[in-house]
C-alpha positions in Angstrom: 0.0 0.0 0.0 2.8 2.4 0.9 4.6 1.5 -2.3 1.5 2.3 -4.4 1.1 5.7 -2.8 4.7 6.6 -3.6 4.2 5.7 -7.2 1.0 7.9 -7.5 2.9 10.8 -5.9 5.8 10.5 -8.3 3.3 10.5 -11.2 1.6 13.6 -10.0 5.0 15.4 -9.7 5.9 14.4 -13.2 2.5 15.6 -14.5 3.0 18.9 -12.7 6.5 19.3 -14.1 5.2 18.6 -17.6 2.4 21.1 -17.3 4.9 23.7 -16.1 7.2 23.1 -19.0 4.2 23.3 -21.4 3.1 26.6 -19.9 6.6 28.0 -20.2 6.7 27.0 -23.9 3.4 28.7 -24.5 4.6 31.9 -22.9 7.5 32.1 -25.3 5.3 32.1 -28.3 3.7 35.5 -29.5 0.0 35.7 -29.0 -1.6 35.8 -32.5 -3.5 39.0 -33.2 -7.0 39.0 -34.6 -7.3 39.9 -38.3 -8.8 43.4 -37.6 -5.9 44.3 -35.3 -3.4 43.2 -37.9 -5.0 45.4 -40.5 -5.1 48.4 -38.1 -1.4 48.0 -37.3 -0.5 47.8 -40.9 -2.4 51.0 -41.7 -0.7 52.7 -38.8 2.7 51.8 -40.1 1.9 53.0 -43.6 0.2 56.3 -42.5 1.7 59.2 -44.5 0.8 62.9 -44.3 0.8 65.5 -47.2 3.4 68.2 -46.3 4.6 71.1 -48.5 8.3 71.1 -48.9 10.8 73.1 -51.0 11.4 71.7 -54.5 14.7 73.7 -54.7 16.9 75.8 -52.5 15.2 79.2 -51.6 17.2 82.1 -50.1 15.9 84.2 -47.2 13.7 87.1 -48.0 12.5 85.8 -51.4 8.8 85.0 -51.8 8.0 81.3 -52.3 6.8 80.7 -55.9 4.6 77.8 -56.8 7.3 76.2 -58.9 9.7 76.1 -55.9 7.3 74.0 -53.8 5.9 70.5 -53.9 3.8 68.2 -51.8 5.4 65.1 -50.3 3.8 62.4 -48.2 5.8 62.1 -45.0 5.4 59.8 -42.0 5.2 62.9 -39.7 3.0 65.9 -39.7 5.0 68.8 -38.3 3.2 71.6 -36.4 2.6 74.6 -38.6 3.0 72.6 -41.9 1.1 73.4 -45.0 -0.9 70.7 -46.9 -1.5 72.7 -50.1 1.0 74.6 -52.2 -1.4 77.4 -52.8 -1.5 78.3 -49.1 2.3 78.7 -48.9 2.8 80.6 -52.1 4.1 84.2 -51.7 5.2 83.5 -48.1 8.7 84.8 -47.3 11.2 82.6 -45.4 13.3 84.3 -42.6 16.2 82.0 -43.3 17.7 80.1 -46.2 15.8 76.8 -47.0 17.4 73.9 -48.7 15.7 71.5 -51.1 13.2 69.2 -49.4 12.8 71.3 -46.3 9.2 71.3 -44.9 7.7 74.8 -45.0 6.5 75.7 -41.5 4.6 78.8 -40.4 7.3 79.7 -37.8 9.9 79.9 -40.5 8.1 82.6 -42.4 8.0 86.4 -42.1 5.2 87.7 -40.0 4.3 91.0 -38.3 4.0 94.7 -39.3 6.4 94.5 -42.2 3.9 92.6 -44.3 1.4 95.5 -44.0 3.8 98.1 -45.4 2.9 98.7 -49.1 5.5 98.5 -51.8 7.3 101.9 -52.1 6.4 103.0 -48.6 8.2 102.7 -45.3 7.0 102.4 -41.7 8.1 105.3 -39.7 7.6 106.0 -36.0 7.1 109.5 -34.5 6.5 110.6 -30.9 3.0 111.6 -30.0 1.0 112.7 -26.9 -2.6 113.2 -26.2 -2.7 116.5 -28.1 -0.7 115.4 -31.2 -2.7 112.1 -31.3 -6.1 113.7 -31.6 -6.9 113.0 -27.9 -5.8 109.4 -28.3 -8.6 108.7 -30.7 -6.3 107.5 -33.5 -6.6 103.8 -34.3 -4.5 101.4 -36.5 -5.9 101.6 -40.0 -7.0 105.2 -39.8 -5.8 107.9 -42.2 -4.3 111.1 -40.9 -2.9 114.4 -42.2 0.4 115.4 -40.7 0.7 119.2 -40.1 4.0 120.9 -39.4 4.5 124.0 -37.2 7.7 126.0 -37.0 8.2 128.9 -34.6 10.5 131.9 -35.2 12.1 133.9 -32.4 10.0 135.7 -29.8 10.2 139.0 -31.7 8.8 137.6 -34.9 5.8 135.5 -33.8 3.9 136.6 -36.8 6.4 134.9 -39.1 5.9 131.5 -37.5 4.4 129.0 -39.9 2.1 126.0 -39.9 1.3 124.0 -43.0 0.3 120.6 -44.2 3.4 118.4 -44.4 2.0 115.0 -45.5 -1.5 114.1 -46.6 -3.5 110.9 -46.0 -0.9 108.8 -44.2 -2.1 105.4 -43.1 -1.7 104.5 -39.4 0.0 101.1 -39.0 0.3 101.2 -35.2 -0.7 103.6 -32.4 0.8 102.8 -29.0 0.5 99.1 -28.4 -2.3 98.6 -31.0 -1.3 97.5 -34.5 -2.9 96.5 -37.7 -1.2 93.1 -37.5 -2.7 92.3 -34.2 -6.1 94.0 -34.1 -8.3 92.6 -31.2 -11.4 90.7 -32.2 -14.9 91.8 -31.5 -15.5 89.1 -28.9 -16.0 90.1 -25.2 -12.4 89.2 -24.6 -11.3 91.2 -27.6 -13.3 94.2 -26.5 -11.8 94.0 -23.0 -8.3 94.0 -24.5 -9.2 96.9 -26.8 -10.4 98.9 -23.8 -7.2 98.2 -22.0 -5.2 99.4 -25.0 -7.2 102.6 -25.2 -6.5 103.3 -21.5 -2.8 103.1 -22.1 -1.1 106.4 -23.0 0.4 106.1 -26.5 3.8 107.5 -27.0 4.4 106.6 -30.6 2.5 106.3 -33.8 3.8 104.3 -36.8 2.8 105.7 -40.2 3.2 104.2 -43.7 5.1 107.0 -45.6 6.1 107.0 -49.3 9.9 106.6 -49.3 10.4 109.9 -51.1 8.6 111.8 -48.3 10.4 110.2 -45.3 12.9 113.1 -45.3 10.1 115.6 -44.8 8.7 113.7 -41.8 12.1 113.2 -40.2 13.1 116.9 -40.6 9.7 118.1 -39.6 9.9 116.2 -36.3 13.5 117.2 -35.7 13.0 121.0 -36.4 9.4 121.7 -35.5 6.3 120.2 -34.0 4.0 117.8 -35.7 0.2 117.5 -35.4 -2.0 114.7 -36.6 -5.4 115.5 -38.1 -7.8 112.5 -38.2 -9.7 112.2 -41.4 -12.6 110.1 -42.7 -11.3 107.0 -44.5 -13.4 107.7 -47.6 -12.0 111.3 -47.9 -9.5 110.9 -50.8 -8.8 114.6 -51.2 -5.0 115.5 -51.5 -3.1 118.6 -52.5 -2.6 119.3 -56.1 1.1 118.6 -56.8 1.1 120.9 -59.8 0.5 124.0 -57.6 3.9 124.0 -55.8 7.4 123.3 -57.0 9.3 120.3 -55.7 11.7 121.1 -52.9 15.4 121.0 -54.0 17.5 118.1 -52.8 20.5 118.3 -50.5 22.6 116.2 -52.9 22.7 116.8 -56.6 23.0 114.0 -59.2 26.3 113.8 -61.1 26.4 115.9 -64.2 25.4 114.3 -67.5 28.0 113.3 -70.0 28.1 115.0 -73.4 25.4 113.5 -75.6 23.7 111.6 -72.8 19.9 111.7 -72.8 18.1 113.9 -70.3 17.7 112.5 -66.9 14.3 112.0 -65.4 13.4 113.9 -62.2 14.4 112.0 -59.1 11.6 109.9 -57.7 11.0 107.4 -54.9 14.1 106.0 -53.2 16.4 108.1 -55.4 14.8 111.2 -54.1 15.1 109.9 -50.6 18.8 109.3 -51.2 19.2 112.9 -52.4 17.9 114.2 -49.1 16.4 117.5 -48.0 17.8 120.4 -46.0 16.0 122.1 -43.1 16.2 125.6 -44.7 14.5 124.3 -47.9 11.8 122.7 -45.8 11.3 126.0 -44.0 11.4 128.2 -47.0 9.9 125.9 -49.6 13.1 126.1 -51.6 12.5 129.7 -52.7 15.8 131.4 -53.6 16.9 134.5 -51.7 19.3 137.3 -52.7 21.6 137.0 -49.7 21.0 133.3 -48.8 24.4 132.1 -49.7 26.1 134.8 -47.6 24.1 134.2 -44.4 25.3 131.5 -42.0 22.6 129.0 -41.1 23.6 128.8 -37.4 24.2 132.1 -35.6 25.3 132.7 -32.1 23.2 135.3 -30.2 24.7 138.7 -30.8 25.4 141.2 -28.1 23.1 144.2 -27.6 25.4 146.7 -29.4 25.7 144.4 -32.5 21.9 144.0 -32.6 21.5 147.8 -32.6 24.2 148.1 -35.3 22.5 145.5 -37.4 19.2 147.3 -37.1 20.8 150.6 -38.4 22.5 148.9 -41.3 19.7 146.9 -42.9 16.4 145.4 -42.0 16.6 141.8 -40.8 15.5 139.0 -43.0 13.0 136.3 -42.1 14.4 134.2 -39.2 13.2 130.7 -38.2 14.4 129.4 -34.8 14.9 125.7 -34.3 14.8 124.4 -30.7 16.3 121.0 -29.9 16.3 120.5 -26.2 18.4 123.3 -24.6 20.0 124.2 -27.9 18.7 127.0 -30.2 19.6 127.6 -33.8 18.3 130.4 -36.0 18.0 130.1 -39.8 17.9 133.3 -41.8 16.5 133.5 -45.3 
């Protein structure tokens, strides 16, 4: 009886050992996937995304043309990528892009520069509540820029004020800008109210490049005032009524037999420059202008009396820059 019990126990141990080995063998084999799971895994491995890439090397600052782009199917879908060539055309890269480079939104030029029309420049001038029409100016408005120039205290009647630039578009006023105008939602209106509460210190205008010199000299030598106008008011001064101001630099003389040169325009006229005295006088010639120094020191009392007895004093315009005073006579 005892011998039979030992035999049965040994058999049970062998069976248990065999079952353990069988279980270990099964654990080493991969579990077969159902057919639907196999198909899904295969599709996931083959998933490709349409992404616009460069078809050739493109230098920085050159607009992307349709022929320089193509769509490739990539296993990744980068953030900011384009899926259609038409949406990326005319975008401007900020850095050189080699062939096959994905075109991403963060690699393209953005901001206020894209809102500056061709032939114009964005120029910032200082403003306060008075100059800025009580802070009622908004990005996208059109303004006239007036220029005031004071003479010395004894010739107040000779001070002048005139229109310097007409119908200039406002690109930015204070922190508000045409490239980031707040939406009309409640959140956007709250942000807009906050922007209005802030005191604007600068205004950015889109100025024709040929007129940048006028604005720079006008701000440096006098005081500017903005006049807000209705956007549908297209009236501007007749350019035929007044002669163009002479330039500070003169073009090189023409060679014998060379065709007549066209009047300076656009960036060539900006390069030629403008003098403060011509801005003040309108470029009108004077008899003694070449013999009168532009910057004069204040004469003593006897010399003033002597000058009064010799000849009447010409028109004087006083420029004030901080604590420095300069008088131009013409």
